[in-house]
N, C-alpha and C positions, 0 to 999 in steps of 0.2 A: 878864589875860595868857593864861588858858586858852582864852578865846574867840578871841583873836588867833591863837593857835597852831592852833586848829581850822580857822580860815579859811585858814591856810596849806595845809591839806589840799586845799581847793578850788583853790588856786593850782597845786598839783602836778598835779591832774587836768587843769586847763586847758592847762598846758604840754605834757603828754603828748599830749593831743588835737591841739594845735597842731603837734606834731612829725609826727603822722600826716597832718595836712592838708598840711604842707609836702612830706612824702614823696610824697603823691599828686600834688601840684602839679608836682613835678619828675620824676614818673613813675618813682620809685625802686621797684624790685621788679616793674615791669611791670604790665600791665592786670589781672592776677589776684592781685596782692598782698593786696588787701582780703579776697578770698575765702579765700585761704590762711591769713591771720591769724585770720579768724573760725573756720574749720574746725579749725585747730590748737588754738585756745583752747577750743573747745567739746569736742573729742574727747580732748585730752591735758592741757593746762595746768590748766583749771578742775577736772577730777576729781582731779588730783594735789593742787591747792590745798585742796580740801574734805577730802581724806584727811589732809593734813598738819595742818590746823587741828583737825579733830574728833578725830583719834586721840590727841591730847595733852590734850584737854579732859576733865575729870571729868564724868560724866553728871549729877551733882547740880547742876553749873553750867549745864547745858543745859536740863534739865527742871525749871524753877522756875515759880512762879505768874505771873510777868510774861509767860510764853509765851502764856497764855490771852488777855491783852490784845492782844498782837501778832497773834494769829490772828483774833480777833474784829474788831478795827478794820480789818484788811485785807479781811476778808470783807464787812463792811458797806460799805466804800468801793467795792469792786469791784461789789457789788450795786447801789449807787446809779448807777454808770456804766451797768450793764446796763439799768436802768430808764430812764435818760435816752436811751440808744440806741434802746430799743424805742419810745419815745414821740416823740423829736425827731430823732435823727441818722439812724436806719435804715441803718446801715452793714452791709457783708457780714460773714460769720463771722470771716474772718481779721483784718480791721481791728478788729472788736469784741473779739476775744481780745487783740490788742495794746493796745487802749484800756483794757481791764480791767487788764492788767499795768502799763501806765503809771500808772494811778491807785492801784495797791496794792503794787507790787513795789519794795521798799526797797533802796537801794544800801548793803548792810551790809558790804561788803568795803573797797573803795578809798576811800570817803568815810566809811562807818560806823566803820571802825577808828580813824582819827585823831580823829573826833568823840568816840567812846567813850573814847578815851585822854585827850584834852586837856580835854574838857568834863565827862565823867562820871567820869573817873579809873578806869575799869574796861574794858579792851579786850575782856574776855570777855562784856561785855553784849550784843554783837551776835551771839554764837553761837546763841542760840535763834532769832533771825531767819533766820540762814543755814539752820538746820535745817528750820524750817517751810516756808520758801520752796522748798527743794530737795525735801523729802519730800512736801509737800502741794500747793503751788501749781504748781510746775514740771511735774509729771506731768500734771495736768489741762490746763494751758495747751498743752503740747506735743502732747498727744492731740488737743486741739481743732485745733491748727495742722496736725497730721497728717491729720485728717479733711478740713480745708479744702483741703489741697494734693492729696490723693489722691482725694477724692470719697467713694465708699462704702468703708468699712473694716469688716472683720468683727469680731465680738465678741472673737474670739481675739486679733486684732491690738490691740484696745483694752486687754484684760486684760494682755497681755504687753508693753504699751508701756513700763512702767518698766524692763523688762529691757534695753531698747534705749537707755536714757538714761545715758551715761557719767558725767554729773555726779551723778545720783542714786546710781549704783553706787559712786562715790567717797565720797559721804556715808555710805552704809550700811556700807561697809568700814571707814571711819573710826570710826563708832559701835561696831561690833563690836570693833575693836581697842582702843578706849577701855575697853569693858566687860571685856575679857580682861585688860587691863593693870591695871585697878582690882582685879580678883579676884586677880591674881598679886602685886600690890603693887609692881610695877616695869613700866617700859615695855618691852613684849615685842618691839618691832621694832628690830633692830640698827641702829646709826647708819649703817653702810655701805649699808643699804637705804633707811632713812628720808631721809637727807641728799639723795641724788639726786632722790627724789620731791619733796622740799621745794623744791629748787632749780628744778626744772621748774615746780612749782606757782607759784612766785614770778613766773613770766613771764606768768601769766594776766591780771592786771590791766593791765599795759602793752600787751599784745597786743590786748585788747578795746578799750582806750582809743584806741590808734593806728588800729585798724580803724574805729572810730567817727569819728575825725578824717578818715580817708580818705573816708568816706561823705559828708562835708560839702563836699568839693571838687566843683565843678561843679554843686552843688545850691543851691537857694534855700529855706532854712527857712521854713515857713509860706507857701510860694508858692501859685500858682494851683492846682497839682495836689493840694494838701493840704486836709484838712478842718480849717480853722482853728478853728472853733467847738469841735469835738469835742476837738481837741488841747489847746486852752486849758482847757477844762473838766476834762479828764483830769489835766492838770498841777496845777490848783487843787485838785482832789479829793485828789491825793497830798500836796501841800505844806501845804494849809490845813485841809481837812475831816478828813483822816485824823488829824492830831495832836489836833484838837478832840474827835473821837470817842474817841481813846485817853485823853484827859484825863477824859472823862466815865466811861468804863469803869473806868479805874484808880482814880478817886476813889471811885466807888460800890463798888468791890471792897475798899476800905479802905487803899489805898496812900496814903502821905503822904511829904513830904520828898523825899529823894534817889530813892526808888523811883518816885514819881509823876513827878518831873522826868525821870528816865531814860526812862520809857515814852513821854512826850510828845516829847522830843527825838528819840528814835529813830524815832518815827512821822513826823517831819518830814524825814527823810532823803529826798534826791531819788530819782527813779526810777533803777534800776540799769541800767548799760550792757548787762547780760546780756539785757535785753529786746530790744535791737537785735540781739544775737548770735543769739537764738532766731528773730527775724523773718528775718534774713539766711540762717539755716540752712534755713528753709523757703521763702525767697523770697516772703514774704507779709507785707503790712503794714509794709514797711521804712520808707516815708516817714513814716507815723504814729509808728513807734518812734523814728526819728531826731529828728523835731521835738519829740515829747513829752519825750524824755530831755533834749534841749538846753534846752528851756524850763524843765523841772523843776530841772535842775542850776543854771541861772542864777538862778532865783528862790529856791531853797531856803535860801541863807544869810540872806536877809532874814527869812524866817519863823523860822529858828533863833535869830537875834538877838532877835526879838520874844519868843519863848518863854523865852529866857535872861533877858530883862529882867523878864518877868512871874513866872517860877517859880524862876529861879536864885537861889541864896543868895550 
């Protein structure tokens, strides 16, 4: 029953993407609608969402041993793609950055939350993933995309890059708020301030998904202009190799039962739509991002079913 409920989360995702596609098909919002949705979600909605989630999480639920597995398996998978690109694909820096993200960046919000809720029985299980991706992986990826789009960037610009990332700022403010609330013994943000931020944050996922759906209109996934081999490899790294690496790491770290199962299932989450959002923000690697996310999202349920059959109790 839990598995069926989790798959309903994929159905929800697909319907919202379809709504975006239909909106683009009938030119609702005009030719700039996709760009507006992407920019609003990047600069406003997603930072609000990160703050709303993390500010109410206890830090002990965020910084736990499983976070080491999530970091290590993502880094290993991304490194494998870098090695394959250096020896086989030979793509430019922007597409390489997007390829690394497709192979390692987990959809911890709109797909991860229902899966953590219905399969793992613990919605907070995705919180460490949200944290490490926003604090560690996103600054590095956006700096790389910044360098690719601008050309030569000064050391100062690289060092101060995190200060220009609204999503990371939302994450850090949320963590600080959580720490202050834990010390005070009560949630320090009044409801009349938290509630509007939370409401705006709740718009992030549908905005990103609809913008992604709009990008599919008039395009042919895995068409002639795309690097089919690299896209397929990146999606397989994300959905198949990454959970296998997570299993090995978690098992040899002593995880068993529910903890081991949780690490592997979360590693099998599809690539996050945020990757397309970042690519669109810098107008770099958008085709790779779109195709990789689509392929990863369509195939992820198959791998999750297999993992549930092998490790689920």
